[in-house]
N, C-alpha and C positions, 0 to 999 in steps of 0.2 A: 573247257569251253572253246578255246581257240582252235583246238584240234577238230572239234565238231563243226565249227564254222568253216574251217579249211576244207573238210571233206564235202560239205554242202557246196562250197565254191567250185571245187574240182568237178563235181557231178553236173553242176549247172553249166559250166563252160563246156564240158564234154557234150552235153545235149545241144548246146548252141552250135558247136563245131559240126555235130552230126547233121543238124538241119541245113547248115551252110554247104558242107561237103557232100552230103547225101549218102554216106556209107551206112551199111546195115549190119555188118558182121560184128560178132562179139569181140573178135581179135582187134578189129579197128577201134572199137570203143576202149579196149584195154590200153592200146598203144596211145590213143589220144589222151586218156586219163593220166598215164605216166608222164607224157610230155608236159601236160598242164601242171601236174604236181611238181615236176622238176623246176619249171619256170617260176612257180609261185612259192616254193619252199623258203627262199631267202626272205621274202616278204612275211611269210608266216612266222619265221623265227624272230624277226624284228617286232612283230605284233605281240608275240609271246613274252619277249623281254619287257615290253612296255607294260603288259598286264602284270607281270611278276613284280615290277617296281611299284606299280600303283596299289595292287591288292595284296601282295604277299611280301613286299619289302625285300625281294631278292629270291635267289634259288633256295631250295630246301636246306642245302649245306650252309648258305649264307645266313638264312633265318636261324638255324641252330646255333651258329657262332654268335649271332647278335643276341640271342636269348641267354647264352652262357655268359657273355660279357655283361649283360644287364643284371643277371643274378650276382655276379661278382661285385658289381658296383653297389648293388643294394646291400650285400653282406658287408662290404667295406664301410658303407655309410652307417650301418647299424653298429659296427665296431666303434667308429668315431663317436657316435651318439652315446654309447655306453661309457666310453672313456670320459666324455664331457660331463656326463651325469655323475660319475664317480668323483671327478676333480671338483665339480661344483659342490657336491655333498661334503667332501672332505674339507674344503675351504670354509664352508659354513659352520660345520661342527667344530672345527679347531678354532675358528675365529671367536666364537662365543665365549669360551673359557678365557682366551687371551684378552678379550675386551674387558671382562670382569676383573682380571688380575691387574691389567694396566690402569683401570679406573681407580682401584684401591691404592695402587702404588703411587699415583699422582698425589694422593692425600697423605702419603707416608711421611713426607718431610714436614707437613704441617701438624699432623696428629701422631707423629712417631712416638711421642712420650706418653700418650694416652694408653693405659693398660687395656682398657676395654676395646679400643680400636685395634691394638696389636693382636689381641685375642681373636677378634673377628677376621682380621686380615690373614692370620695364620690358618684359621679354620677354612676360609674361602679358598686360599691357595691350595691347601691339601685337597679340598673337594674338587676343584677344577682340574688339578693335575690328575687326580684319579679318573675324572671324566675323560680326559684326553687319552690316558693310558688304556681305559676300557675301549675307547674308540679304535685305537691302534690294534689292540688285541682282536677285536671283532673284525677289523679290516683284514688282518692277516688270515684269520679263519676263512673269510670270504674269498680272498685272493688265492690262498694256498691251502685248500681243505686237506685235512689229514686223510691218509688212505684208510679204507674200511678194514676193520678187524672183525671178520664174520665169525660168529659162534652161535650155538644154540641159545636162543633168548626166549624167555617166557614173557610174552607181551603183556599179559594181565598183571604179572608181578611187577614189571617195569612201570606200568601206569600207576599201580598202587604206591610204589616207592617214590615216584615223582610227586604224587599228591601228598604223601606224608611229608616230603621235604617242604612243601608250601602250606602245611596245615595251619601254622600261626597266621599267615597272611589271609588265608580263607576265613578264619575265625575273626580276625581284625576287621575285615571288610564285610562281615555278616553274609557270607556266601555258603549256601548249602551245596553239597555234592550228591549226585545220584549216579549210580553205575548200573549198566545193563550189558554185562559181558555175555554175549550170546554166541560168540565164535566157538566152534567145536575144536578148533586147533589153537593151542596156546603157544607151542614151541615153533619158532621160525628161525631161519638163518639171517642174522642181522648183526650190526655193530651196536651193542646195548648203550654204550656211552654216547654215541652220536644220536641215537634215537631218543635217549633221555633228554638231550639238549633240545631236540625238536619239540618234545612234549612240554618241556619246561617253558620254552618260548610261547607255545600256544596257550598253556595254562596262564602264564603271566599276562598275555594279551586279554584273555577272558576276564581275569581279575581287574585289570585296569579299565575294562569296558563296563564293569558293574560297580561304579562308585557308591551307589546307594544300596548295595547288596543284590542278591539274586540267586539263581541256581545254575550250577555248572554240571552238565550231564556228559558223562563219558560212556560210550557204548562201542561194542565190537560185534562184528558179524561177518559171515562169509557170503557175499553176493553171488559168488560162483566158486567151484571147487579149487580154483587156483589163486584166489584173491582173499586177503584179509583186509577188512575195512575198519578203520578206527575213527569214530566221530567224536569231536569235542565241541560241545554246543553251550553257549551262554545266553542269558536273558538280558544282555546289556544294551548299550546305546545303538549298536549296529554300525554299519559302514555305509556311507553314501554311495549310491550307484556309480557315480563318476569316479570314485576312488578305487573301486573293486579291481579294475584292470591294472592298477599300479601297485597293489599292496606287496607284491613280491619283488618290486624294483628296489635296488640298493639305494639307501638313504631316503626312501619315501616314508615319511612319518608325520602324524598329526599330534604326536605327544611332545610336550615341552622338554622332557628329559630323555627322549628316545633318540637312538642313533639311526634307526631305519634299516638296520642290518640283520636284525633277528629273523625276520621272515625270509629274507633273501638267503641267509645261511641255511635255514630250515628247508627251504625249497631245494637248494643244492644237495643237501644230505639225502632227502627222499629220492631225488633223481639218481643219485649215486647208488641207491638201493634198487634201481630200476622200478621205482614206484611212482606215484602221482599224489599231488596234494591240491585239493579244490576248496573253494569257499563259497558259501551262500549267506547272504545277509540282507536284513531289512532294517532301516533306521527305526529306532525306538522299540524294536522287537527282539533283536539279538543276532548273533553270528554263529555259523557252524563251519568248522574246518573238518574236512574229510581226508584222511590219509589212507591211501591204498597201497598195500605192499604185496608183491608177488610171493606166493608160498614156495616157489621153486627157486627164489633168489638166494 
């Protein structure tokens, strides 16, 4: 824009000089234009710098440097946010068992001779210590995930084995299971133990969501030749819309006895397999988790 205005200015002044001096030759016009351009170039450069500062925040090189610094600042802020979330979640999860133990221990001097109280205290301490131990175990899995051990894995067999492991819970909660294995490809390269952990977490979430019973549907298909899609769908309480964007965040949970690490760990495992995990949910209708794995992984 400044360059265009500069050229218009040079031409205008050249025409003005031509009228004043009365020359007619092309050579005269060229010489006059060069002289005018030379005189006004410093002014043009100053105007360009002002335009750059106002509209472009600097030269292209400076803008690139500013954008890179901004990206680094945003990344650093996200890291601090993640650390703060982890620290807050850990403090909350560890504080609850300690509070329960402390409360009972304060009554120990008063009711220490009561056999019933001692039995309750012993049971509570064991339960809360197990809870902290489970939290530490899951936290280590989240912070230091085990390396993948890839091998030929029959995905349908793995899903069946995981369902069989939870068969008593499914019966207890009056949950029916339906399977629709439509994938033409059963064998994939994957870590079966880690994938089983993912499916176990997703099945347990589905069971917890169907307190009054319901239907758990597991299906597989190939949306394209290079992808295996596994759908795990329940008819439970569903997830509120405002919570959907947080469900894979560490320590995010609405369960009284949950750590909020199960889905975060599952998300990490699927990403390590170069796959993806998505969720669709409607309150009071149900939730569907979709795991997508690359067949060439």
